[in-house]
N, C-alpha and C positions, 0 to 999 in steps of 0.2 A: 166938630164932626170929623174934620181932617185929622186931628190928633187922635181921636177915637179909632178911626179907620186905620191909621198908622200903627197904633198899639195892637189892634186886632190882627193886622197883617204880620207884625213882628211875632205876636203870640202864635199865630198859625204856623209861621216858618219855624219857630223854636219847637213847637209841638211836633211838626213833621220830622225835624231833625232828631228829636228825642225818640220818636216812634221808629225812625229808620235805624238809629243806633241800637235800640233794644232788639229790633228784629235781626240786625246784623250779629249782635252778641249771641242771640238765641241760635242762629244758623251756625255760628262758629262752635258753640257748645255741642250742637247736634253733630257737626262734622267730627269733632274730637271723639264723641261717644261712639259714632259709627266706626271710626278708625280703630279705637281700642277694641271694640267688639270683633272687628275683622281680624286684627292681630291676634286676639285670644283664640278665635276660631281656627286660624292658621296654625298657631302653636298646638292647640288641642289635636288637630288633625295630624300634625307631624308626630306628636308623642304617641297617638293611637297607632299610627303606622309603625313606629319603633316597637311598641309593645307587641303588635301582631308579628313583626319580624322576629323578635326574640322568642315568642311562643313557637313559631315555626322552626327556628333553629333548635330549640329545646326538644321538640318532637323528633326532629331529624337525628339529633345526637342520641336520643334514647333508642329510636327504632333501628337505626343503621349502625352507627359507630359502636354504640353500647352493646348491641347484640353481637357484632363481629368480634369485639374484645372478649365477650363471654365465651364465644365458640373457641377462640384461640386459647383461652385459659383452660377450657375443658380438654382440648387436644394435648396441651402441655402436661396436664395432670395425669393423662393416660399414657404418657411416653414411658416405655419400658427401660428406664435408666436406673441402675442400682446405685447404692451409696458409694461404692468403690470405683464407679466410673469417673473418668477425668472431667466429663461434662456435667456431672451431677450438681456441683456447687453453682456453676453458671446458670443452669436451668432453674435451680431454686431461687437464686437472686432475681432472675427474669420473672418468675411467677410472683414474687413479692412486689416487684415494680409494677407488674401488670395489674395486680390487685389494687395497688394504690391509684393507678390511672383510672381504673373502673370506679373506685370510690370517689375520686375527684370529679370524674365525669358525671356521676350521679348527683353530687352536690351542686355542680354547675347547672345541670339540667333543672334541678328543683328551684334554684335561685332565679333562673330565667323564666320559668313557667308562672304566668300571672295568676292562673286559677288556684294554684297551690297557696299563694300568698293570701288570697281571699279566704281559702278554706281553713287554714291553720291559725290565722290571725296575725296581726302585724308584729306583736311582741315575740311570738314564737318564731316567725320568719327571721327576725333580726337576730334572735338568740341562736338559731340554727346556723346562720351565716357566720356569726362570731365564733362558733365552735369549730367550723372549718378553718378559719384563720388561725385560731389557737393551735390547732393540730399541725399547721404548717410551721409553727415555732417562730413566726416572724415578729409577733408583738405579744406583750403581756396585756391582757384585756380584762377590765372590770366592767361587769354588766349589772345594772341596777334597774329595778322596776318598782314603781310606787302606784298604789291605787288599783281599783277594780277596772279591768279592761272593758272598754266599750268598742263597738265595731263601727267603723266608718263605712260609707258607701264604697263599693269595690274599687272604683276608679281613684278615689281619694287615698285609700290605703296603699294602692299600688304606686301612686306618685310619691307618697312619703317614703316607701321602701326604696324606690329608685333614688331618692335624694340621699337616704342613708348609704346606699351602695356607692354613690358618687363621692360622698365624704370619705368613706373608708378607702376607696380607690385612690383618692388624692393623698391620704395619709401614707398608704403603702408605697406609692410611687415617689412622692416628693418630700415628705415631712422629715424623714430620718428619725422618726420617733421610736421609742422603746416601750412606752406605756400609753394606753388609751383607756379612757373611761367613757362608757356609753350608758346613758340614762334615759328611760322612758317614764313619763309621769302622766297618769290619768287623774285629773282633779275632779272634785265633786261638782264643779260648775261647768262640766262638759267641755273642758279644754284639755288638749293634749300637747305635751312638750317633749321633744326629742332633742337631747344635747349630746354632743361628742367633743371630748377634750383630749388633746394630745400634748406630749412634751417635746415636740419636734422643733425644727429650726424656725417655724413661723414665716410670715411674709407681710409685705406692705399691702394692706387691704385696698387702699385708695388706688394704688398703682395697678393692682391686679384687676380692680373693677373697671378701670379705664381701658385696659388692654384685654382683648379677646384672643390673643395669640397664645399658643401653648396649650397642652391638654388640660392643665389645671385651670387656666383661664376659661376655657370652654366648659369645663366641668362646673365652675361657679355660675356661669351664665345659664347652663342647663338647670341647675338647682333653682336659680331665681325665676326662670320661666315656669317651672313646675309649681313653685310657691305661689306665684301670681295666679295661676289657674285654679288653685284650691283655696285662695284667700288666706294663705298662711303668712306669718311674719317670720322672715329669715334674718337672723342676726349673726354676723361674722366678726369675731374679735381676735385679732392677731397682731403681733409685732415681730420683726426679725429677732430671732434668738430667744423668744419667749413663748413658743408654742401657739396653739390655736384652739379656740372654743367656738363651735358653731351650734346655734340653737334654732330650732324650728318650733314655732308656736301655732297650733292649729285649732280653731274653734270647731266643735262638732257640727254645728249648723252653719 
């Protein structure tokens, strides 16, 4: 009886320890889940605030600065200056520069406005932005599109477009590249792939990942945050002196 009671006591203690351990593990998993949900909600709120800010800036640029520039252009076109006047050439050059500023302002406004991205579609928004970069003569750009385009929910398409913008911004500012290839693929199994490859100086991916200092480091962090929120797979392949390839794989659902 004593042995039986001792075994029962040991079994009870072991059972209680096992139950406590399982309960503790469950609580830890729940805490991790709640922490991840909280962090994602904070990220989502921050990005939504950024989008609203950019939308407001776009509207202000269009309504105020854009209209003021248009009025200045109209006044200059009405200026009674003949071709033999000494100020004629300077006025014409100023009008051309003003026209370029107005066009660039319009392109910037369109790229900032989130509703337009949703209206014209992701591929067209990317192609439009690439046309503006080509016009600046900074890079030689190859754009490829495969498959029939399907539409993401608005928030997801905006996040993908902002990731694309961040990639191109890093290329223009830091890569010293001359050629860029941009590819968008819509596969039959409802998967979307965006890839951007450049022939620039490249970088150490591990070192850049560990460091958040510098605009390019913050840009990569921003891309990873957006990818996490839309369940996208972000792949970055780069080495110093060998260019960079960034791929974003996004499931439709």
